[in-house]
Each structure stands twice: as structure tokens, then as C-alpha cells.
N, CA, C and O atoms as CSV, one atom per row, in Angstrom:
chain,resi,resn,atom,element,x,y,z
A,1,MET,N,N,37.635,20.292,26.463
A,1,MET,CA,C,37.142,19.130,27.171
A,1,MET,C,C,36.775,18.100,26.061
A,1,MET,O,O,35.888,18.347,25.244
A,2,ASN,N,N,37.448,16.998,26.058
A,2,ASN,CA,C,37.147,16.043,24.983
A,2,ASN,C,C,37.189,14.620,25.568
A,2,ASN,O,O,37.800,13.700,25.023
A,3,LYS,N,N,36.502,14.504,26.705
A,3,LYS,CA,C,36.486,13.221,27.289
A,3,LYS,C,C,35.251,12.412,26.872
A,3,LYS,O,O,34.137,12.937,26.875
A,4,ILE,N,N,35.439,11.169,26.525
A,4,ILE,CA,C,34.461,10.253,26.075
A,4,ILE,C,C,34.245,9.216,27.221
A,4,ILE,O,O,35.197,8.561,27.646
A,5,VAL,N,N,32.964,9.073,27.723
A,5,VAL,CA,C,32.657,8.119,28.769
A,5,VAL,C,C,31.497,7.158,28.416
A,5,VAL,O,O,30.780,7.362,27.437
A,6,GLU,N,N,31.345,6.145,29.214
A,6,GLU,CA,C,30.144,5.376,29.133
A,6,GLU,C,C,29.456,5.435,30.532
A,6,GLU,O,O,30.128,5.610,31.549
A,7,ILE,N,N,28.161,5.292,30.560
A,7,ILE,CA,C,27.424,5.276,31.789
A,7,ILE,C,C,27.404,3.858,32.354
A,7,ILE,O,O,27.086,2.907,31.640
A,8,ILE,N,N,27.750,3.714,33.665
A,8,ILE,CA,C,27.795,2.450,34.291
A,8,ILE,C,C,26.668,2.250,35.273
A,8,ILE,O,O,26.354,1.117,35.640
A,9,VAL,N,N,26.048,3.350,35.708
A,9,VAL,CA,C,24.869,3.313,36.589
A,9,VAL,C,C,23.785,4.167,35.999
A,9,VAL,O,O,23.932,5.387,35.933
A,10,PHE,N,N,22.703,3.568,35.571
A,10,PHE,CA,C,21.548,4.256,35.060
A,10,PHE,C,C,20.512,4.293,36.114
A,10,PHE,O,O,19.834,3.297,36.366
A,11,ASP,N,N,20.366,5.460,36.760
A,11,ASP,CA,C,19.282,5.695,37.714
A,11,ASP,C,C,19.000,7.204,37.740
A,11,ASP,O,O,19.429,7.953,36.862
A,12,ASP,N,N,18.278,7.614,38.757
A,12,ASP,CA,C,17.986,9.095,38.924
A,12,ASP,C,C,17.224,9.614,37.726
A,12,ASP,O,O,17.441,10.751,37.306
A,13,GLY,N,N,16.337,8.813,37.167
A,13,GLY,CA,C,15.581,9.333,35.954
A,13,GLY,C,C,16.355,9.193,34.669
A,13,GLY,O,O,15.835,9.653,33.652
A,14,ASN,N,N,17.567,8.597,34.589
A,14,ASN,CA,C,18.300,8.413,33.377
A,14,ASN,C,C,18.101,6.998,32.768
A,14,ASN,O,O,18.787,6.597,31.828
A,15,ASP,N,N,17.184,6.310,33.322
A,15,ASP,CA,C,16.773,4.968,32.743
A,15,ASP,C,C,16.453,4.994,31.299
A,15,ASP,O,O,16.777,4.053,30.575
A,16,GLU,N,N,15.783,6.114,30.818
A,16,GLU,CA,C,15.345,6.210,29.487
A,16,GLU,C,C,16.523,6.199,28.518
A,16,GLU,O,O,16.295,6.016,27.322
A,17,PHE,N,N,17.735,6.377,28.947
A,17,PHE,CA,C,18.840,6.456,28.035
A,17,PHE,C,C,19.654,5.036,27.932
A,17,PHE,O,O,20.712,4.953,27.309
A,18,LYS,N,N,19.112,4.045,28.539
A,18,LYS,CA,C,19.765,2.762,28.504
A,18,LYS,C,C,19.850,2.124,27.151
A,18,LYS,O,O,20.766,1.355,26.861
A,19,ASP,N,N,18.845,2.463,26.289
A,19,ASP,CA,C,18.841,1.934,24.948
A,19,ASP,C,C,19.683,2.653,23.885
A,19,ASP,O,O,19.843,2.212,22.747
A,20,CYS,N,N,20.219,3.819,24.358
A,20,CYS,CA,C,20.990,4.676,23.477
A,20,CYS,C,C,22.455,3.921,23.351
A,20,CYS,O,O,22.843,3.059,24.140
A,21,VAL,N,N,23.146,4.373,22.286
A,21,VAL,CA,C,24.517,3.978,22.193
A,21,VAL,C,C,25.263,4.527,23.405
A,21,VAL,O,O,25.245,5.735,23.641
A,22,ASN,N,N,25.935,3.636,24.196
A,22,ASN,CA,C,26.547,4.157,25.493
A,22,ASN,C,C,27.889,4.693,25.359
A,22,ASN,O,O,28.839,4.224,25.986
A,23,GLN,N,N,27.991,5.737,24.494
A,23,GLN,CA,C,29.177,6.584,24.407
A,23,GLN,C,C,28.741,8.042,24.493
A,23,GLN,O,O,27.895,8.522,23.739
A,24,TRP,N,N,29.361,8.712,25.445
A,24,TRP,CA,C,28.893,10.082,25.730
A,24,TRP,C,C,30.081,11.036,25.744
A,24,TRP,O,O,31.165,10.650,26.180
A,25,LYS,N,N,29.919,12.190,25.311
A,25,LYS,CA,C,30.965,13.280,25.468
A,25,LYS,C,C,30.585,14.125,26.605
A,25,LYS,O,O,29.435,14.545,26.731
A,26,ILE,N,N,31.574,14.394,27.475
A,26,ILE,CA,C,31.396,15.346,28.623
A,26,ILE,C,C,31.460,16.735,28.034
A,26,ILE,O,O,32.488,17.165,27.511
A,27,THR,N,N,30.314,17.446,28.132
A,27,THR,CA,C,30.227,18.808,27.598
A,27,THR,C,C,30.342,19.885,28.622
A,27,THR,O,O,30.499,21.061,28.292
A,28,LYS,N,N,30.262,19.471,29.938
A,28,LYS,CA,C,30.385,20.505,30.984
A,28,LYS,C,C,30.601,19.709,32.248
A,28,LYS,O,O,30.041,18.625,32.407
A,29,GLU,N,N,31.422,20.245,33.165
A,29,GLU,CA,C,31.698,19.684,34.497
A,29,GLU,C,C,31.144,20.719,35.484
A,29,GLU,O,O,31.300,21.924,35.286
A,30,MET,N,N,30.485,20.224,36.564
A,30,MET,CA,C,29.898,21.046,37.535
A,30,MET,C,C,30.333,20.539,38.979
A,30,MET,O,O,30.761,19.395,39.126
A,31,PHE,N,N,30.218,21.357,39.951
A,31,PHE,CA,C,30.576,20.993,41.392
A,31,PHE,C,C,31.931,20.382,41.408
A,31,PHE,O,O,32.092,19.274,41.920
A,32,ASN,N,N,32.932,21.057,40.866
A,32,ASN,CA,C,34.333,20.547,40.933
A,32,ASN,C,C,34.512,19.119,40.269
A,32,ASN,O,O,35.350,18.312,40.674
A,33,GLY,N,N,33.646,18.879,39.211
A,33,GLY,CA,C,33.708,17.573,38.498
A,33,GLY,C,C,32.853,16.510,39.106
A,33,GLY,O,O,32.843,15.381,38.617
A,34,GLY,N,N,32.115,16.830,40.180
A,34,GLY,CA,C,31.303,15.843,40.834
A,34,GLY,C,C,30.029,15.435,39.995
A,34,GLY,O,O,29.489,14.337,40.128
A,35,LYS,N,N,29.617,16.357,39.167
A,35,LYS,CA,C,28.491,16.171,38.239
A,35,LYS,C,C,29.023,16.541,36.861
A,35,LYS,O,O,29.930,17.360,36.709
A,36,VAL,N,N,28.401,15.885,35.839
A,36,VAL,CA,C,28.780,16.201,34.475
A,36,VAL,C,C,27.503,16.335,33.591
A,36,VAL,O,O,26.434,15.824,33.927
A,37,GLU,N,N,27.661,17.004,32.514
A,37,GLU,CA,C,26.656,17.099,31.439
A,37,GLU,C,C,27.143,16.265,30.289
A,37,GLU,O,O,28.305,16.387,29.900
A,38,LEU,N,N,26.351,15.469,29.757
A,38,LEU,CA,C,26.764,14.527,28.678
A,38,LEU,C,C,25.897,14.716,27.391
A,38,LEU,O,O,24.703,15.009,27.445
A,39,THR,N,N,26.559,14.535,26.279
A,39,THR,CA,C,25.895,14.523,24.965
A,39,THR,C,C,26.222,13.156,24.286
A,39,THR,O,O,27.379,12.741,24.214
A,40,ASN,N,N,25.186,12.502,23.809
A,40,ASN,CA,C,25.411,11.218,23.179
A,40,ASN,C,C,26.230,11.347,21.917
A,40,ASN,O,O,26.059,12.295,21.151
A,41,MET,N,N,27.073,10.446,21.711
A,41,MET,CA,C,28.052,10.472,20.589
A,41,MET,C,C,27.364,10.122,19.302
A,41,MET,O,O,27.744,10.636,18.250
A,42,LYS,N,N,26.337,9.243,19.339
A,42,LYS,CA,C,25.575,8.886,18.123
A,42,LYS,C,C,24.551,9.869,17.728
A,42,LYS,O,O,24.432,10.203,16.549
A,43,ASN,N,N,23.787,10.360,18.692
A,43,ASN,CA,C,22.701,11.300,18.437
A,43,ASN,C,C,22.935,12.473,19.279
A,43,ASN,O,O,22.598,12.469,20.463
A,44,LYS,N,N,23.524,13.521,18.697
A,44,LYS,CA,C,23.904,14.707,19.438
A,44,LYS,C,C,22.760,15.523,20.018
A,44,LYS,O,O,22.959,16.447,20.807
A,45,LYS,N,N,21.493,15.132,19.580
A,45,LYS,CA,C,20.302,15.796,20.205
A,45,LYS,C,C,19.984,15.178,21.595
A,45,LYS,O,O,19.173,15.734,22.336
A,46,ILE,N,N,20.601,14.060,21.943
A,46,ILE,CA,C,20.288,13.464,23.233
A,46,ILE,C,C,21.267,14.003,24.229
A,46,ILE,O,O,22.472,13.823,24.050
A,47,LYS,N,N,20.817,14.651,25.264
A,47,LYS,CA,C,21.674,15.228,26.228
A,47,LYS,C,C,21.269,14.923,27.620
A,47,LYS,O,O,20.071,15.008,27.892
A,48,ILE,N,N,22.128,14.575,28.548
A,48,ILE,CA,C,21.863,14.359,29.961
A,48,ILE,C,C,22.431,15.679,30.599
A,48,ILE,O,O,23.625,15.972,30.540
A,49,ASN,N,N,21.469,16.454,31.219
A,49,ASN,CA,C,21.851,17.707,31.752
A,49,ASN,C,C,22.730,17.591,33.017
A,49,ASN,O,O,23.573,18.447,33.285
A,50,SER,N,N,22.501,16.487,33.797
A,50,SER,CA,C,23.331,16.320,35.001
A,50,SER,C,C,23.262,14.856,35.457
A,50,SER,O,O,22.190,14.273,35.618
A,51,ILE,N,N,24.460,14.298,35.654
A,51,ILE,CA,C,24.619,12.999,36.215
A,51,ILE,C,C,25.910,13.001,37.078
A,51,ILE,O,O,26.884,13.683,36.758
A,52,SER,N,N,25.885,12.234,38.155
A,52,SER,CA,C,27.106,12.169,39.009
A,52,SER,C,C,28.234,11.510,38.182
A,52,SER,O,O,28.022,10.513,37.491
A,53,ALA,N,N,29.431,12.102,38.281
A,53,ALA,CA,C,30.557,11.672,37.564
A,53,ALA,C,C,30.940,10.205,37.896
A,53,ALA,O,O,31.419,9.477,37.027
A,54,TRP,N,N,30.730,9.799,39.118
A,54,TRP,CA,C,31.005,8.430,39.499
A,54,TRP,C,C,30.246,7.387,38.823
A,54,TRP,O,O,30.646,6.223,38.813
A,55,LYS,N,N,29.112,7.776,38.229
A,55,LYS,CA,C,28.315,6.836,37.430
A,55,LYS,C,C,28.794,6.607,36.043
A,55,LYS,O,O,28.174,5.881,35.265
A,56,THR,N,N,29.937,7.246,35.718
A,56,THR,CA,C,30.467,7.060,34.363
A,56,THR,C,C,31.898,6.566,34.466
A,56,THR,O,O,32.511,6.665,35.529
A,57,ARG,N,N,32.422,6.053,33.412
A,57,ARG,CA,C,33.874,5.689,33.331
A,57,ARG,C,C,34.378,6.034,31.969
A,57,ARG,O,O,33.621,5.992,31.000
A,58,LYS,N,N,35.668,6.384,31.863
A,58,LYS,CA,C,36.267,6.714,30.594
A,58,LYS,C,C,36.232,5.552,29.678
A,58,LYS,O,O,36.485,4.415,30.078
A,59,VAL,N,N,35.911,5.836,28.415
A,59,VAL,CA,C,35.894,4.772,27.371
A,59,VAL,C,C,37.334,4.626,26.833
A,59,VAL,O,O,37.948,5.615,26.433
A,60,SER,N,N,37.847,3.438,26.825
A,60,SER,CA,C,39.219,3.116,26.365
A,60,SER,C,C,39.256,3.107,24.819
A,60,SER,O,O,40.247,3.516,24.215
A,61,THR,N,N,38.153,2.631,24.187
A,61,THR,CA,C,38.099,2.579,22.738
A,61,THR,C,C,36.913,3.260,22.261
A,61,THR,O,O,35.810,2.879,22.652
A,62,VAL,N,N,37.029,4.251,21.439
A,62,VAL,CA,C,35.861,4.972,20.891
A,62,VAL,C,C,35.515,4.289,19.602
A,62,VAL,O,O,36.379,4.179,18.732
A,63,HIS,N,N,34.299,3.823,19.428
A,63,HIS,CA,C,33.903,3.121,18.238
A,63,HIS,C,C,33.416,4.158,17.234
A,63,HIS,O,O,32.896,5.201,17.631
A,64,CYS,N,N,33.571,3.898,15.985
A,64,CYS,CA,C,33.094,4.757,14.968
A,64,CYS,C,C,31.615,4.636,14.885
A,64,CYS,O,O,31.074,3.558,14.640
A,65,LEU,N,N,30.955,5.752,15.091
A,65,LEU,CA,C,29.482,5.664,15.179
A,65,LEU,C,C,28.720,6.335,13.946
A,65,LEU,O,O,27.505,6.530,13.971
A,66,GLU,N,N,29.481,6.648,12.938
A,66,GLU,CA,C,28.886,7.233,11.734
A,66,GLU,C,C,28.146,6.240,10.901
A,66,GLU,O,O,27.596,6.596,9.859
């Protein structure tokens, strides 16, 4: 699984991640892909354990974050 997404809807307690670089790697899919677990591409220590997949969209261009 190597999908990179951005979050388009910040709610459900995920407001705290609005200031993070908005590029996330999907690290786990749950409920037939209806929910996903995300890890931030810039800071691998930042993880969202569960967010609805429809609140994300695939990133067309991955920026170098090093």
C-alpha cells in the first residue's frame, strides 16, 4: 500500500492536524476501505488512527519533504 493522500475535510477531532504538511501515507484500510489510517509524510510520528476515506483525496504530485 503506497497511496499518498491529502485531507480535504478536517473534523471529528482531526482539527489539530490542520497545521501539518497535508500529505499523508495510507498505512491501513479498514471497513472495506471506508476508513483509513494515515501517517504524515513530513513527520512520521504524527498518525491519524482512523478517518473516513471520503475525507481524503489522492495527491497528484508528491512534494519532496526532506
